[in-house]
C-alpha positions as a Markdown table, in Angstrom:
| # | Residue | x | y | z |
|---|---|---|---|---|
| 1 | Met | 103.5 | 86.2 | 102.7 |
| 2 | Lys | 106.1 | 87.3 | 104.6 |
| 3 | Asn | 105.7 | 88.4 | 108.2 |
| 4 | Ala | 107.5 | 90.9 | 110.3 |
| 5 | Ile | 108.3 | 91.8 | 113.9 |
| 6 | Leu | 108.9 | 95.3 | 115.2 |
| 7 | Ile | 111.0 | 96.4 | 117.9 |
| 8 | Thr | 110.9 | 99.5 | 119.7 |
| 9 | Ile | 113.9 | 100.4 | 122.0 |
| 10 | Gly | 113.9 | 103.3 | 124.5 |
| 11 | Asp | 113.5 | 103.6 | 128.4 |
| 12 | Glu | 111.4 | 107.1 | 127.0 |
| 13 | Ile | 108.5 | 104.8 | 125.3 |
| 14 | Leu | 108.3 | 102.6 | 128.4 |
| 15 | Ser | 107.9 | 105.6 | 130.8 |
| 16 | Gly | 105.0 | 107.2 | 128.8 |
| 17 | Asn | 107.2 | 110.2 | 128.1 |
| 18 | Thr | 107.2 | 109.5 | 124.5 |
| 19 | Ile | 104.5 | 107.9 | 122.1 |
| 20 | Asp | 105.6 | 105.2 | 119.8 |
| 21 | Thr | 104.3 | 106.4 | 116.3 |
| 22 | Asn | 107.1 | 104.5 | 114.5 |
| 23 | Ser | 105.3 | 101.2 | 114.7 |
| 24 | Asn | 102.1 | 102.5 | 113.5 |
| 25 | Phe | 103.7 | 103.7 | 110.6 |
| 26 | Ile | 105.9 | 100.9 | 109.7 |
| 27 | Ala | 103.3 | 98.5 | 110.2 |
| 28 | Lys | 101.1 | 100.2 | 107.6 |
| 29 | Glu | 103.8 | 100.6 | 105.0 |
| 30 | Leu | 104.8 | 97.0 | 105.3 |
| 31 | Lys | 101.6 | 95.9 | 104.7 |
| 32 | Ser | 101.2 | 98.1 | 101.8 |
| 33 | Ile | 104.0 | 95.8 | 100.2 |
| 34 | Gly | 102.3 | 92.6 | 101.4 |
| 35 | Ile | 104.3 | 92.1 | 104.6 |
| 36 | Ser | 102.3 | 91.4 | 107.7 |
| 37 | Val | 103.4 | 92.6 | 111.1 |
| 38 | Lys | 102.5 | 89.7 | 113.7 |
| 39 | Gln | 104.0 | 91.3 | 116.9 |
| 40 | Ile | 105.4 | 94.7 | 118.3 |
| 41 | Phe | 107.7 | 94.7 | 121.1 |
| 42 | Thr | 108.3 | 97.8 | 123.4 |
| 43 | Ile | 111.8 | 97.0 | 125.4 |
| 44 | Ser | 114.1 | 99.1 | 127.5 |
| 45 | Asp | 117.5 | 100.2 | 126.2 |
| 46 | Glu | 119.4 | 97.4 | 127.8 |
| 47 | Leu | 121.9 | 95.2 | 126.3 |
| 48 | Glu | 120.1 | 91.9 | 127.5 |
| 49 | Ser | 116.7 | 93.2 | 127.0 |
| 50 | Ile | 117.5 | 93.9 | 123.1 |
| 51 | Lys | 119.2 | 90.5 | 122.7 |
| 52 | Ser | 116.8 | 88.8 | 124.2 |
| 53 | Cys | 114.2 | 90.3 | 122.0 |
| 54 | Leu | 116.1 | 89.8 | 119.0 |
| 55 | Lys | 116.3 | 86.2 | 119.6 |
| 56 | Thr | 112.5 | 85.8 | 119.9 |
| 57 | Ala | 112.0 | 87.8 | 117.0 |
| 58 | Leu | 114.2 | 85.6 | 114.7 |
| 59 | Glu | 112.7 | 82.5 | 115.8 |
| 60 | Asn | 109.1 | 84.0 | 114.8 |
| 61 | Ala | 109.5 | 86.3 | 111.5 |
| 62 | Asp | 111.1 | 86.6 | 108.5 |
| 63 | Leu | 111.9 | 90.4 | 108.9 |
| 64 | Ile | 112.6 | 92.4 | 112.2 |
| 65 | Ile | 112.9 | 96.2 | 112.1 |
| 66 | Ala | 114.2 | 97.5 | 115.4 |
| 67 | Thr | 114.0 | 101.4 | 116.2 |
| 68 | Gly | 115.7 | 103.6 | 118.6 |
| 69 | Gly | 118.9 | 103.7 | 120.7 |
| 70 | Leu | 121.4 | 104.7 | 118.0 |
| 71 | Gly | 121.8 | 108.4 | 119.2 |
| 72 | Pro | 125.3 | 110.0 | 119.9 |
| 73 | Thr | 124.7 | 109.6 | 123.5 |
| 74 | Arg | 126.4 | 107.2 | 126.3 |
| 75 | Asp | 123.3 | 105.6 | 127.1 |
| 76 | Asp | 122.4 | 104.3 | 123.7 |
| 77 | Lys | 122.9 | 100.5 | 123.9 |
| 78 | Thr | 121.5 | 99.2 | 120.9 |
| 79 | Lys | 124.7 | 98.9 | 118.3 |
| 80 | Lys | 126.5 | 97.2 | 121.2 |
| 81 | Ala | 123.7 | 95.0 | 121.7 |
| 82 | Phe | 123.8 | 93.8 | 118.0 |
| 83 | Val | 127.4 | 93.5 | 117.9 |
| 84 | Glu | 127.4 | 91.0 | 120.9 |
| 85 | Phe | 124.3 | 89.3 | 119.4 |
| 86 | Phe | 125.8 | 88.7 | 115.8 |
| 87 | Asn | 129.0 | 88.1 | 117.1 |
| 88 | Asp | 130.7 | 91.1 | 115.0 |
| 89 | Asn | 132.7 | 93.9 | 115.6 |
| 90 | Leu | 132.6 | 97.5 | 114.7 |
| 91 | Val | 134.4 | 99.1 | 111.6 |
| 92 | Leu | 134.5 | 102.7 | 110.3 |
| 93 | Asp | 132.6 | 103.1 | 107.3 |
| 94 | Glu | 134.0 | 105.8 | 105.2 |
| 95 | Glu | 130.9 | 106.2 | 103.2 |
| 96 | Thr | 128.9 | 107.0 | 106.5 |
| 97 | Tyr | 131.7 | 109.1 | 107.7 |
| 98 | Gln | 131.8 | 111.7 | 104.8 |
| 99 | His | 127.9 | 111.8 | 104.8 |
| 100 | Leu | 128.2 | 112.5 | 108.6 |
| 101 | Ser | 130.9 | 115.3 | 107.9 |
| 102 | Lys | 129.0 | 116.8 | 105.3 |
| 103 | Tyr | 125.5 | 116.7 | 107.2 |
| 104 | Leu | 127.3 | 118.3 | 110.3 |
| 105 | Gln | 129.1 | 120.9 | 108.3 |
| 106 | Lys | 125.6 | 121.9 | 106.8 |
| 107 | Arg | 124.7 | 122.7 | 110.6 |
| 108 | Lys | 127.5 | 124.9 | 111.2 |
| 109 | Arg | 129.4 | 122.3 | 112.9 |
| 110 | Gln | 133.3 | 122.2 | 111.5 |
| 111 | His | 134.7 | 119.7 | 114.1 |
| 112 | Leu | 133.1 | 116.3 | 114.7 |
| 113 | Leu | 133.1 | 115.2 | 118.4 |
| 114 | Glu | 134.2 | 111.6 | 119.2 |
| 115 | Leu | 130.7 | 110.8 | 120.0 |
| 116 | Asn | 129.5 | 111.7 | 116.3 |
| 117 | Val | 132.4 | 110.0 | 114.6 |
| 118 | Ser | 131.4 | 106.8 | 116.6 |
| 119 | Gln | 128.1 | 106.8 | 114.7 |
| 120 | Ala | 130.2 | 106.0 | 111.4 |
| 121 | Glu | 131.0 | 102.8 | 113.1 |
| 122 | Val | 129.0 | 100.1 | 111.9 |
| 123 | Leu | 128.9 | 96.0 | 112.0 |
| 124 | Ser | 131.4 | 94.8 | 109.6 |
| 125 | Lys | 128.5 | 92.5 | 108.3 |
| 126 | Ala | 126.3 | 95.0 | 107.7 |
| 127 | Val | 124.6 | 96.7 | 104.7 |
| 128 | Val | 124.2 | 100.3 | 105.5 |
| 129 | Phe | 121.2 | 102.6 | 104.3 |
| 130 | Gln | 122.3 | 106.1 | 104.7 |
| 131 | Asn | 120.1 | 108.5 | 106.9 |
| 132 | Asp | 119.5 | 111.3 | 104.9 |
| 133 | Phe | 118.1 | 113.6 | 107.7 |
| 134 | Gly | 120.2 | 112.3 | 110.7 |
| 135 | Thr | 123.6 | 111.4 | 112.0 |
| 136 | Ala | 122.8 | 107.3 | 112.6 |
| 137 | Pro | 122.6 | 105.2 | 109.5 |
| 138 | Cys | 120.2 | 102.4 | 109.2 |
| 139 | Gln | 122.2 | 98.8 | 109.2 |
| 140 | Met | 120.9 | 95.7 | 108.0 |
| 141 | Val | 122.3 | 92.2 | 109.1 |
| 142 | Lys | 121.4 | 89.1 | 107.5 |
| 143 | Arg | 121.0 | 85.7 | 109.3 |
| 144 | Asn | 119.8 | 82.0 | 107.9 |
| 145 | Gly | 118.1 | 84.1 | 105.1 |
| 146 | Lys | 116.2 | 86.5 | 107.6 |
| 147 | Leu | 116.7 | 90.4 | 107.6 |
| 148 | Val | 117.3 | 92.5 | 110.7 |
| 149 | Phe | 117.3 | 96.4 | 110.5 |
| 150 | Ser | 118.3 | 98.8 | 112.9 |
| 151 | Leu | 117.0 | 102.3 | 112.6 |
| 152 | Pro | 117.3 | 105.4 | 114.6 |
| 153 | Gly | 114.1 | 106.4 | 116.5 |
| 154 | Val | 113.6 | 109.7 | 115.5 |
| 155 | Pro | 110.0 | 109.6 | 113.5 |
| 156 | Tyr | 111.1 | 112.3 | 110.9 |
| 157 | Glu | 114.6 | 110.3 | 110.1 |
| 158 | Val | 112.5 | 106.9 | 110.1 |
| 159 | Lys | 109.9 | 107.7 | 107.5 |
| 160 | Pro | 112.1 | 108.5 | 104.6 |
| 161 | Leu | 114.4 | 105.6 | 105.6 |
| 162 | Ile | 111.5 | 103.3 | 105.1 |
| 163 | Lys | 109.8 | 104.8 | 102.6 |
| 164 | Asp | 112.5 | 105.7 | 100.3 |
| 165 | Lys | 115.2 | 102.9 | 101.2 |
| 166 | Ile | 113.9 | 100.0 | 103.0 |
| 167 | Leu | 110.7 | 99.3 | 101.1 |
| 168 | Pro | 112.4 | 99.4 | 97.6 |
| 169 | Tyr | 115.0 | 96.8 | 99.0 |
| 170 | Leu | 112.5 | 94.6 | 100.3 |
| 171 | Lys | 110.6 | 94.7 | 97.1 |
| 172 | Glu | 113.5 | 94.0 | 95.5 |
| 173 | Lys | 114.6 | 91.1 | 97.6 |
| 174 | Phe | 111.0 | 89.2 | 98.0 |
| 175 | Glu | 108.3 | 88.0 | 95.7 |
| 176 | Leu | 105.7 | 89.7 | 97.5 |
| 177 | Asp | 101.8 | 89.4 | 97.3 |
| 178 | Ser | 99.7 | 92.5 | 96.6 |
| 179 | Ile | 97.4 | 93.8 | 99.0 |
| 180 | Phe | 94.4 | 95.7 | 98.4 |
| 181 | Thr | 92.0 | 97.3 | 101.1 |
| 182 | Arg | 89.0 | 99.6 | 101.0 |
| 183 | Ile | 87.1 | 100.9 | 104.1 |
| 184 | Val | 83.6 | 100.8 | 104.2 |
| 185 | Ser | 82.1 | 103.4 | 106.9 |
| 186 | Val | 78.9 | 102.5 | 108.5 |
| 187 | Val | 76.9 | 104.9 | 110.7 |
| 188 | Asn | 74.0 | 104.6 | 113.2 |
| 189 | Val | 74.3 | 100.6 | 113.5 |
| 190 | Pro | 76.0 | 99.2 | 116.9 |
| 191 | Glu | 78.8 | 96.9 | 116.0 |
| 192 | Ser | 77.2 | 93.9 | 117.6 |
| 193 | Ile | 73.8 | 94.4 | 115.4 |
| 194 | Leu | 76.1 | 95.0 | 112.3 |
| 195 | Val | 78.0 | 91.9 | 112.9 |
| 196 | Glu | 74.9 | 89.9 | 112.8 |
| 197 | Arg | 73.1 | 91.5 | 109.9 |
| 198 | Ile | 76.3 | 90.9 | 107.7 |
| 199 | Ala | 77.3 | 87.6 | 109.2 |
| 200 | Asn | 76.2 | 85.6 | 106.1 |
| 201 | Trp | 77.9 | 87.7 | 103.8 |
| 202 | Glu | 81.3 | 87.8 | 105.9 |
| 203 | Asp | 81.0 | 83.8 | 106.2 |
| 204 | His | 81.0 | 83.5 | 102.3 |
| 205 | Leu | 83.9 | 85.8 | 101.8 |
| 206 | Pro | 86.4 | 84.1 | 99.6 |
| 207 | Ser | 89.6 | 82.9 | 101.3 |
| 208 | His | 91.8 | 85.6 | 100.0 |
| 209 | Ile | 89.7 | 88.3 | 101.3 |
| 210 | Ser | 89.6 | 89.4 | 105.1 |
| 211 | Leu | 87.4 | 91.6 | 107.1 |
| 212 | Ser | 88.0 | 93.8 | 110.1 |
| 213 | Tyr | 85.8 | 95.9 | 112.4 |
| 214 | Leu | 87.2 | 99.2 | 113.6 |
| 215 | Pro | 84.4 | 101.1 | 115.8 |
| 216 | Val | 85.2 | 104.8 | 116.1 |
| 217 | Gly | 82.4 | 106.8 | 117.9 |
| 218 | Asn | 79.0 | 106.0 | 116.4 |
| 219 | Arg | 80.7 | 104.6 | 113.2 |
| 220 | Val | 82.2 | 101.3 | 112.2 |
| 221 | Lys | 84.9 | 101.1 | 109.8 |
| 222 | Leu | 84.7 | 98.0 | 107.8 |
| 223 | Arg | 88.3 | 97.3 | 106.7 |
| 224 | Ile | 88.2 | 94.9 | 103.7 |
| 225 | Thr | 91.6 | 93.4 | 102.6 |
| 226 | Ala | 92.6 | 91.2 | 99.7 |
| 227 | Ser | 96.0 | 89.8 | 98.8 |
| 228 | Gly | 97.3 | 87.8 | 96.1 |
| 229 | Lys | 99.4 | 88.2 | 93.1 |
| 230 | Asp | 97.0 | 90.1 | 90.5 |
| 231 | Phe | 96.4 | 93.4 | 91.8 |
| 232 | Ser | 93.9 | 94.6 | 89.3 |
| 233 | Gln | 91.9 | 91.2 | 90.2 |
| 234 | Leu | 92.3 | 92.1 | 93.9 |
| 235 | Glu | 90.5 | 95.4 | 93.0 |
| 236 | Asn | 87.8 | 93.7 | 91.0 |
| 237 | Asp | 87.3 | 90.9 | 93.8 |
| 238 | Val | 86.9 | 93.5 | 96.5 |
| 239 | Glu | 84.4 | 95.8 | 94.6 |
| 240 | Thr | 82.3 | 92.8 | 93.9 |
| 241 | Gln | 82.1 | 92.2 | 97.6 |
| 242 | Ile | 81.2 | 95.7 | 98.3 |
| 243 | His | 78.6 | 95.6 | 95.9 |
| 244 | Ser | 76.9 | 92.7 | 97.7 |
| 245 | Leu | 77.6 | 94.3 | 101.1 |
| 246 | Leu | 75.6 | 97.6 | 100.2 |
| 247 | Lys | 72.6 | 95.6 | 99.4 |
| 248 | Ile | 72.4 | 94.7 | 103.0 |
| 249 | Ile | 73.5 | 98.0 | 104.8 |
| 250 | Gly | 73.4 | 100.6 | 102.0 |
| 251 | Asp | 71.3 | 102.9 | 103.9 |
| 252 | Asn | 73.8 | 103.0 | 106.6 |
| 253 | Val | 77.0 | 103.5 | 104.6 |
| 254 | Ile | 78.5 | 107.1 | 104.1 |
| 255 | Ala | 81.6 | 106.2 | 102.4 |
| 256 | Thr | 83.0 | 103.1 | 100.5 |
| 257 | Tyr | 86.7 | 104.9 | 99.6 |
| 258 | Glu | 87.9 | 107.3 | 102.4 |
| 259 | Asp | 88.2 | 106.3 | 106.4 |
| 260 | Lys | 88.8 | 109.7 | 107.9 |
| 261 | Ile | 85.4 | 111.3 | 108.5 |
| 262 | Glu | 87.0 | 114.8 | 108.0 |
| 263 | Lys | 87.9 | 113.7 | 104.5 |
| 264 | Ile | 84.5 | 112.1 | 103.6 |
| 265 | Leu | 82.6 | 115.5 | 105.0 |
| 266 | Gly | 85.2 | 117.3 | 102.9 |
| 267 | Glu | 84.3 | 115.8 | 99.8 |
| 268 | Ile | 80.4 | 116.1 | 100.6 |
| 269 | Leu | 80.7 | 119.9 | 101.4 |
| 270 | Thr | 82.8 | 120.3 | 98.3 |
| 271 | Glu | 80.7 | 118.5 | 96.0 |
| 272 | Arg | 77.5 | 120.3 | 97.2 |
| 273 | Lys | 79.1 | 123.8 | 97.5 |
| 274 | Leu | 78.3 | 124.0 | 101.0 |
| 275 | Ser | 80.1 | 126.1 | 103.5 |
| 276 | Ile | 80.5 | 125.4 | 107.3 |
| 277 | Ser | 81.7 | 127.0 | 110.4 |
| 278 | Thr | 81.9 | 125.9 | 114.2 |
| 279 | Thr | 81.2 | 127.3 | 117.6 |
| 280 | Glu | 83.0 | 124.9 | 120.3 |
| 281 | Ser | 83.1 | 125.1 | 123.8 |
| 282 | Cys | 84.2 | 121.7 | 125.7 |
| 283 | Thr | 85.7 | 120.5 | 122.3 |
| 284 | Gly | 88.3 | 123.4 | 122.4 |
| 285 | Gly | 88.6 | 123.8 | 118.7 |
| 286 | Glu | 89.0 | 120.0 | 118.1 |
| 287 | Ile | 86.3 | 120.0 | 115.4 |
| 288 | Ser | 87.8 | 123.0 | 113.4 |
| 289 | Lys | 91.2 | 121.2 | 113.8 |
| 290 | Leu | 89.9 | 118.2 | 112.1 |
| 291 | Ile | 88.0 | 120.1 | 109.3 |
| 292 | Thr | 91.1 | 122.2 | 108.5 |
| 293 | Ser | 93.4 | 119.2 | 108.8 |
| 294 | Val | 91.9 | 118.2 | 104.9 |
| 295 | Ser | 94.0 | 119.8 | 102.2 |
| 296 | Gly | 91.7 | 122.3 | 100.3 |
| 297 | Ser | 89.2 | 122.7 | 103.4 |
| 298 | Ser | 89.5 | 126.6 | 103.0 |
| 299 | Gln | 87.0 | 126.1 | 100.1 |
| 300 | Tyr | 84.3 | 125.5 | 102.6 |
| 301 | Phe | 85.2 | 126.2 | 106.0 |
| 302 | Leu | 84.7 | 129.6 | 106.8 |
| 303 | Gly | 85.9 | 129.8 | 110.3 |
| 304 | Gly | 85.3 | 128.8 | 113.8 |
| 305 | Ile | 85.5 | 130.1 | 117.5 |
| 306 | Val | 86.1 | 128.7 | 120.9 |
| 307 | Thr | 83.8 | 130.6 | 123.2 |
| 308 | Tyr | 84.8 | 129.0 | 126.6 |
| 309 | Ala | 83.5 | 131.7 | 128.8 |
| 310 | Thr | 79.7 | 131.8 | 129.3 |
| 311 | Gln | 79.7 | 135.5 | 129.0 |
| 312 | Lys | 81.5 | 135.2 | 125.4 |
| 313 | Lys | 78.6 | 133.1 | 124.2 |
| 314 | Ile | 76.3 | 135.7 | 125.3 |
| 315 | Asp | 78.6 | 138.5 | 123.9 |
| 316 | Ile | 79.4 | 137.0 | 120.7 |
| 317 | Leu | 77.1 | 134.2 | 119.8 |
| 318 | Lys | 74.3 | 136.1 | 121.1 |
| 319 | Val | 73.1 | 133.4 | 123.4 |
| 320 | Ser | 70.5 | 134.7 | 125.7 |
| 321 | Lys | 70.9 | 135.2 | 129.3 |
| 322 | Glu | 67.7 | 133.6 | 129.8 |
| 323 | Ser | 68.3 | 130.4 | 128.3 |
| 324 | Val | 71.5 | 130.3 | 130.4 |
| 325 | Ala | 69.9 | 131.0 | 133.8 |
| 326 | Lys | 66.8 | 128.7 | 132.9 |
| 327 | His | 68.5 | 125.8 | 131.4 |
| 328 | Ser | 72.3 | 126.1 | 132.3 |
| 329 | Val | 75.0 | 127.1 | 130.0 |
| 330 | Val | 75.4 | 122.8 | 129.2 |
| 331 | Ser | 72.3 | 122.5 | 127.8 |
| 332 | Glu | 70.0 | 121.7 | 124.5 |
| 333 | Glu | 69.0 | 125.4 | 124.4 |
| 334 | Val | 72.1 | 126.8 | 124.5 |
| 335 | Ala | 73.6 | 124.3 | 122.3 |
| 336 | Leu | 71.2 | 125.3 | 119.8 |
| 337 | Glu | 71.3 | 129.1 | 120.3 |
| 338 | Met | 75.2 | 128.8 | 119.6 |
| 339 | Ala | 74.8 | 127.1 | 116.3 |
| 340 | Arg | 72.3 | 129.7 | 115.3 |
| 341 | Gly | 74.6 | 132.7 | 116.4 |
| 342 | Gly | 77.7 | 130.9 | 114.5 |
| 343 | Gln | 75.5 | 130.6 | 111.3 |
| 344 | Lys | 74.9 | 134.0 | 111.6 |
| 345 | Leu | 78.4 | 135.6 | 112.3 |
| 346 | Phe | 80.3 | 133.4 | 109.7 |
| 347 | Gly | 77.3 | 133.4 | 107.1 |
| 348 | Thr | 77.5 | 129.6 | 106.7 |
| 349 | Asp | 75.1 | 126.9 | 105.2 |
| 350 | Ile | 76.2 | 124.8 | 108.2 |
| 351 | Cys | 77.4 | 125.3 | 111.7 |
| 352 | Leu | 78.2 | 123.0 | 114.7 |
| 353 | Ser | 78.1 | 123.6 | 118.2 |
| 354 | Thr | 79.3 | 121.9 | 121.3 |
| 355 | Thr | 78.8 | 122.8 | 125.1 |
| 356 | Gly | 79.5 | 120.1 | 128.0 |
| 357 | Val | 81.9 | 119.2 | 130.6 |
| 358 | Ala | 85.1 | 117.8 | 129.6 |
| 359 | Gly | 86.5 | 117.4 | 133.4 |
| 360 | Pro | 88.1 | 116.6 | 135.6 |
| 361 | Ser | 86.1 | 118.3 | 137.6 |
| 362 | Lys | 82.0 | 119.5 | 137.3 |
| 363 | Gly | 81.1 | 122.4 | 135.3 |
| 364 | Glu | 80.3 | 125.6 | 136.7 |
| 365 | Asp | 76.6 | 125.3 | 136.8 |
| 366 | Gly | 77.1 | 121.7 | 138.4 |
| 367 | Lys | 76.4 | 119.5 | 135.4 |
| 368 | Asp | 78.4 | 115.9 | 135.8 |
| 369 | Ile | 81.5 | 115.4 | 134.0 |
| 370 | Gly | 81.0 | 113.9 | 130.3 |
| 371 | Thr | 77.7 | 115.8 | 129.9 |
| 372 | Val | 77.6 | 116.8 | 126.4 |
| 373 | Phe | 75.1 | 118.9 | 124.1 |
| 374 | Tyr | 75.7 | 119.5 | 120.4 |
| 375 | Ser | 74.0 | 121.1 | 117.5 |
| 376 | Ile | 73.9 | 120.5 | 114.0 |
| 377 | Arg | 72.4 | 123.4 | 111.8 |
| 378 | Ile | 71.7 | 123.0 | 107.9 |
| 379 | Asn | 70.2 | 126.3 | 106.6 |
| 380 | Asp | 67.1 | 126.5 | 109.0 |
| 381 | Val | 66.9 | 122.7 | 110.0 |
| 382 | Glu | 68.8 | 122.0 | 113.2 |
| 383 | Lys | 69.3 | 119.0 | 115.6 |
| 384 | Val | 70.4 | 118.7 | 119.0 |
| 385 | Ser | 71.9 | 115.6 | 120.6 |
| 386 | His | 72.9 | 114.7 | 123.8 |
| 387 | Leu | 76.1 | 112.5 | 125.1 |
| 388 | Tyr | 77.2 | 111.1 | 128.3 |
| 389 | Leu | 80.5 | 110.1 | 128.6 |
| 390 | Pro | 81.7 | 110.2 | 132.0 |
| 391 | Tyr | 84.8 | 107.9 | 132.3 |
| 392 | Met | 86.8 | 109.6 | 129.4 |
| 393 | Glu | 90.2 | 111.5 | 129.8 |
| 394 | Arg | 89.9 | 114.7 | 129.0 |
| 395 | Thr | 91.7 | 114.7 | 125.6 |
| 396 | Asp | 89.9 | 111.6 | 124.5 |
| 397 | Phe | 86.7 | 113.2 | 125.5 |
| 398 | Met | 87.4 | 116.2 | 123.2 |
| 399 | Asn | 88.3 | 113.9 | 120.2 |
| 400 | Phe | 85.6 | 111.5 | 120.6 |
| 401 | Val | 82.8 | 114.4 | 120.6 |
| 402 | Ala | 84.3 | 116.0 | 117.4 |
| 403 | Gln | 84.5 | 112.7 | 115.7 |
| 404 | Arg | 81.1 | 112.0 | 116.8 |
| 405 | Val | 79.5 | 115.6 | 115.6 |
| 406 | Leu | 81.2 | 115.1 | 112.1 |
| 407 | Gln | 79.9 | 111.4 | 111.9 |
| 408 | Asp | 76.3 | 112.9 | 112.6 |
| 409 | Leu | 76.8 | 115.6 | 110.0 |
| 410 | Val | 77.6 | 113.1 | 107.6 |
| 411 | Ala | 75.1 | 111.0 | 108.2 |
| 412 | Val | 72.6 | 113.6 | 107.9 |
| 413 | Leu | 73.9 | 114.8 | 104.8 |
| 414 | Val | 74.1 | 111.5 | 103.2 |
| 415 | Gln | 70.4 | 110.7 | 104.3 |
| 416 | Asn | 69.1 | 113.8 | 103.1 |
| 417 | His | 70.4 | 114.1 | 99.6 |
């Protein structure tokens, strides 16, 4: 199997001001064609840092993909570093220049600035891949049979370059193994116990099949990956292993194809013709966001409401003042009443509710940061749960709770089917 190293170039990544989404995307795409990523480097936009990283990468991988540092600004130094490292010089590429002219004219730019024109200058030894969604092209340089790509850093430019141009080139260039992956989602089994329960099964996996554990909330995603020449055979081999696995932990498995909980839920709700609504407080609409991220969710999601203020819980969801006074707004009783009120408001089969303290300060009723109560109401059957997550950053807290609520709902629906 060929292997790759990814290099992300940019001070904005190192400072934390920008999140590196390119590496995650590229790694997944490479894996889909049988190329594994063995290392990911994030480095500053400095000549020596770039050259040093290129040297290390070429010593350890067959393929290097660098992103960033190719904009029309004077502080971008990637191209210069490539020129020095590969002992090359820049030449004006006519095809790139024409592409650049047409691209900017479409954006009402009649004259190219000197900085823009410089983006049509490429290494004389490079193979050029035109960037249909930006101004800086992708360049590829060969050394000792290894390939080094330099891409711009903007994600919406990186994605089509990778999918439409680089991947097809690599598939034609290399004789690559096929890779087939399935996800088995397991709930209500701690990871350490799950490892013990399936240890014998894991020990007897064929050499071309590997297993990874990916915990998410109260769910563990088991990623089963097979690699080889015959894709159909890989599918059969993985299916055989999953069949054996289900004999061991089948009661705790909620899906064997999809890995996103919101999609798993969507398939169940669609199949059973169930409707759902949400009444959120501490999760701030995160549950609704997850549900509606799925195409076709309008078939089952009727609506959601964020009643952040206590009075709005009372006014809109008809939470009783007595419950708030006696138990506080962050309580089991209020979570139950929120779900009842939401179910009545939207007329749904299912309603989910959350109330808690996301931080960074205590709640208005003095409850500790990280305290959460959530309720799942299915028709007339209701369940309330309590979490305590005191050390999570606010946005991580919201996402974790939202994931947990959906995972619990899926587990209930699967177990009661």
